[in-house]
Structure formats: C-alpha cells, structure tokens
N, C-alpha and C positions, 0 to 999 in steps of 0.2 A: 586380405588385410582390412581391418576396420578402423576408422577414425571416429571417435565418439566425442561429442561436444555438448556442453550444458549451457543453455541460454535462459534468460528471463523471457517471458512471452511478450515480445515487442517487435518493432520493425526491423531490428538488427537481425533477428532470426530469419525473417523473410528475405532480407537482403543477402544474407549469407547463402541461403538456398538458391536464390536467383544467380548469385555469383558463381556458385558451384555448377549450376546448369549451363551458364554461359561458358564456363571453362571446358565443358564437354562431358560432364558427369551425367549419366542417364538418370532420369527421375526415379527409375525402378531401383537404383542403387542408393537412394537417399530415403531414410525413414525418420520421421519426426514423431516423438512420443511425449505426451504431456504427463507429468507426475500428478497423481491425485493429492489433494491437500485436505487436511482435516478442518472442518468447519467447527468453530466454537459455538456449541448449541446454547451456551448461557447468554450470549450477547444477542438477544432478540429485541423486538420493539419495546417490550416492557422495561428492559434495562436502560434503554435510551430515555424512555419516559421517566423512569425513576431518577436518572442522573440529571435530567432537565430541571428537577426541582430540588437540587441539593443546595446550591448557593443563592437561588432566587429568594426564598423566604428569609435566609440569613441576612442578606444585604438589605432587603426590604425592612426587616425589623430594626436593624442597626440604624439606618438612615431615618426611619420613622421616629426612633427614640431621640436622635439629635434634633429632628424637626420639632418634636414636642417640647424638648428642653429649651431650644432657642426661640420657640414660638411665644414663650412668655415675654421675651424681650422685643420681638418683631411685631409689626403692625397687625397682621391678620389673625394672630392668636395661635395657641398651641394645637387646637384641633385641626385647623386648616393646614398648618405647617406640618403636622404629623401625617395627614393624608398625602400632602405633596411629597414628603420624605418617603412614604410607603411606595408611591408610584415611581419615584426616581430610583430608589434602592432596588425595587423589584426589576425595573428595566435594566439596571446595571448588572444585577445577578443573572438575568436572562441572557444578556449579551455574553457574559463570561461563560455560561453553560453552553450556549450555542457554538461559540468558538471552540470550546473543549470537545464537543461532539463532532464538530467538523474535522478537527485534528485526528480524532480517533478513526473516523471514516477514511481519511486520507491514508493513515497508517495501515488500515486494513486493506485498502486498495493497493498500497505499495507492496504488500506481500503477495504478489501475483504468482501465478503458476510458473513452475520451472519446466523447461522443455529439454529433452535430449534429442540430438540428431545423431543418427548412425549412418556413416557413409562407407559403403563398400568400394574399395579401390585396389589397384595393384600396388606393389612395393614402389614402383617408379613414381606413381602419382601421389604417394603419401605426403611427401614434403610440401608439394604445391597445394594439396588439399588443406593441410594444416595451416599453411601460410594464408590461404583465402579465409579460412574459418577464424583465425586469430585477428584478422583485419576488422571483424565485426563485433569485437568485444564480448567474447563468451565468458562464462564464469570459469570454465575449465575445458581442457582438451586432452585427450589421451588416445593412444593407439592400442589395438589388440590384433595380434597375429594369430589367426586361427589355424595356421599350418604348422606351428611349432608343436612338436610332439611332447606331451607331458608324461612323466613317469611316476 
C-alpha cells in the first residue's frame, strides 16, 4: 500500500517526514520527490531594468511640469522649481517601480517547488500514516493499493 502526499517545499514537509519516522516508519519506505518547474526565460535582468524606468520618467516629467508652472508664482523661479520637481517626481517614480519589482520577486518566490512524498506501508498502518501526514498541511493526500489486480 502506498500513501502519496503533495507538499510545498517548506518546514511542514520535513516535520511530516520526522513525524512518520518517529511513528516507526523506516526511512527506506519514505521517498520524497521534487517536481521540476518551468522557469520563465523572458524575466531576466533586462526586463527588471526595463520596468525600473517605466514610471520614473513619467512622474519626473509631470511633477517637473507642475514645478515649472508654479515656479512663475514662487520665489525661486520656474527653472529651479522645475529641477526640484524633476528630482522629486523621479524619486517618487523610482520608489513605485522598486516596490512593484519587490512584489514581483515575492510572487515568484511564493511559487516554490512542489514535493511529493511516497510512503510504503501496510494496510493496517495506512490510516495512521494519513492522519500524521494530514496534520502537517499537505496540498493533497491519496492512497494507492498496488496489490489490487487490474483487468
């Protein structure tokens, strides 16, 4: 009899295996297999570099324009207020771009590898093994009886 469980690659997988071994399962009867994931080749350093400059010049231009317009009214003049607006707007755009890139990286890291563990056990141990595995929050659990004859 086989019990198959699917986990995200995290500490719960290790705890489940340790729990199974403390229950008395032999480590030779436990097999953990990682699934291969497809890497998106289009998301390279160049794409991050490109997305870094999407909103930076936009915000810099817009706030520079407001600085130039209101610079005619303010004391330092339109050129100086335009340069101040350019620096301020570019800084705001850069912060927005950096937070967006940070969120993309977090999302990419959140999509971590999925692991399957296969546990070979007897019919009597199946319920207890499933109970132990369910305790550690797997994505799914199933059983496979390799002694059932298929026609």
